[in-house]
C-alpha positions in Angstrom: 34.3 -1.7 -56.2 38.3 -1.3 -55.6 40.0 0.6 -53.3 41.9 3.2 -54.9 45.9 3.3 -53.4 48.5 5.8 -54.5 52.2 4.3 -54.2 54.3 6.2 -51.8 58.1 6.1 -52.0 59.1 6.3 -48.4 62.1 5.3 -46.0 62.8 2.0 -44.2 66.8 1.0 -44.9 68.9 2.1 -42.3 71.5 4.6 -44.0 71.3 8.1 -45.0 73.8 10.3 -46.5 74.3 12.6 -43.7 74.6 12.3 -40.3 71.1 13.6 -39.1 68.2 14.7 -41.1 69.3 18.5 -43.0 65.8 20.5 -44.4 66.5 21.1 -47.7 63.2 24.1 -47.9 63.1 28.0 -46.2 59.9 26.9 -44.6 60.6 24.2 -42.6 60.5 25.5 -38.9 63.9 24.3 -37.7 63.5 23.3 -33.3 67.2 21.9 -33.9 69.5 20.2 -35.5 68.2 17.2 -37.6 64.7 18.4 -35.9 62.3 19.8 -38.2 58.8 20.4 -39.5 56.4 22.0 -42.1 52.6 22.2 -43.3 50.9 22.1 -46.6 46.8 22.0 -47.4 46.7 19.0 -49.2 47.8 15.0 -49.2 50.0 15.1 -52.3 51.8 18.4 -51.5 53.1 17.3 -48.4 54.0 13.7 -49.6 55.5 15.3 -52.1 58.1 17.8 -49.9 58.2 14.5 -47.9 59.9 12.6 -50.3 61.7 16.0 -51.5 64.0 15.6 -48.5 64.4 12.3 -48.1 66.0 12.3 -51.2 67.7 15.6 -50.6 69.0 13.8 -47.1 70.2 10.6 -49.3 67.6 8.2 -47.4 67.1 4.7 -49.3 63.7 4.9 -50.2 61.1 1.7 -50.9 57.2 1.6 -52.0 54.3 1.1 -49.8 50.9 1.7 -50.7 48.8 5.0 -49.4 45.4 4.4 -48.8 44.3 7.8 -50.1 40.3 7.2 -48.4 41.6 7.0 -45.1 42.8 11.0 -45.6 43.3 10.5 -41.3 46.2 7.8 -41.1 49.5 9.3 -40.8 52.6 7.8 -42.9 55.7 7.4 -41.0 58.8 4.9 -40.3 61.5 5.0 -38.4 64.7 3.5 -38.4 68.5 2.9 -37.1 71.4 4.2 -39.4 74.3 1.2 -38.6 77.0 2.2 -36.0 74.7 4.7 -34.4 72.5 2.8 -31.6 72.0 5.8 -29.5 69.4 7.5 -31.8 67.1 7.2 -34.1 65.6 8.8 -37.3 62.2 9.2 -37.8 59.8 11.0 -40.6 55.8 11.4 -40.5 53.4 12.6 -42.8 49.9 13.4 -40.4 47.2 16.1 -40.9 46.0 18.1 -39.2 42.8 21.0 -39.0 44.1 22.9 -41.6 46.1 19.7 -43.2 49.2 18.3 -43.0 52.3 18.7 -41.3 55.4 17.1 -42.6 58.0 16.2 -39.4 61.3 14.8 -39.9 63.3 13.7 -36.2 66.7 12.7 -35.4 65.8 11.7 -31.3 67.6 10.2 -28.6 66.9 6.6 -28.4 64.4 4.7 -26.4 60.5 5.8 -26.3 58.4 8.3 -27.3 54.9 9.7 -28.9 54.3 12.6 -30.3 50.2 14.1 -30.0 49.1 15.4 -33.6 45.5 16.5 -33.8 44.2 14.0 -35.7 46.4 10.4 -34.6 49.7 9.7 -31.4 52.6 8.7 -33.3 54.2 6.0 -31.3 58.3 4.8 -30.8 58.4 2.0 -28.3 61.9 1.8 -28.7 64.3 -0.7 -29.8 63.6 -4.8 -30.0 
């Protein structure tokens, strides 16, 4: 039996068109400039929302394989923009009790941790 996989276009490179994330939907809850989230009831909708926002922000993307059977596994990535070593960009999609949360974060450089209902997202800082 082969595992079904879903191809996801997700951010990985170090350039975006804007100096920080910009929301492209009215339903994003904005915490501060460059930091916002929304929710979706299912994985496909959550991924579509994330991809559309990444495209809106001019993020360069590549393809990742996502295991659709492991619905608890978060999808996330972080990167630095060239010449901007004091801040980093993070995007993630994580499962919640009612669906999925889609986060875009623009943060000061340094270790940080986010607790979601089924997972913990950690960034340890530059290597």
